[in-house]
Steps between C-alpha positions, in 0.01 A plus 500: 500500500359315201283696265232325292535433129338755276336447160573737210171630352656526152667160449344304793832371632589480867784720615700540819688778666824583321829461676569821691149638438348666805180333623303825471612543139402140428159565656440792265622316187213372285679348199775244467711719269523835326398328177167387646430840653574663164270258319224573750539875453501460121182290519311742724630824345534452123685767311291700256577418138670794333358565152755490216648832394424423134176320421497205262276686254734800489800273448328313216413834340864612520619169355264532201638853450848336501639726772827398660547450875672837552209689343240309703700564818513873422125516432404331829790644705618156611829313472599287203489194729133569579424506128692173452310334787167616357593363158594166659177497704281531189718258303648747250872524576694763310718364225748735343406555140808446286598789281501385138806545283459770238606439142780753541632322812500161330664639185774668706548185709533279191741745339725514809484123553593439136801730546620259769421687818412283800129484578560664839645805327216508247247477783670788681491708183124460452438507879354151530589181686755267342308179576177624340687641201688173449166316497346755264790484255535123552875530528764369729825676571685690228702277266839419645412632845522156661859471373599855601348509849732237659802697376363822649424325827853367537670834423469743798552811284236400245261393777535840671429676169204271433349573842553871450335522158253209496136599552337403827236236426 
């Protein structure tokens, strides 16, 4: 028994009975694929647009007040990710504001660096990052460190001690 070709109302292509498909099932089938049936359903039954949990005006107000994401999330009882998405939607992504070095921190850092401590140790002492501190002080490694480090690396005992006492950077 040969069944006639059918035309898909969504994509207008002709389709035949699938291999192993029962003739009655083929007679009831209206679309050539699940994709076309899904597109048809989406076109005839659009989903209602859900309003954002935080309005753009509220977000702009919070940004001018310089509130961080955690505070905004607590105010609106939403997740941090929702706050981040809202910031991205209005074009104001959150940038972490760097904490400025205080005079006391810089004085202590210069004092310790002048004594010959490695920058990583100085950074650990003032609770800052070594890379940023190195840029701020405009210094490289401690004098002589480049000559000492290969000797430490080749000696297993010294290397174990170095790994035990060196700050984690």
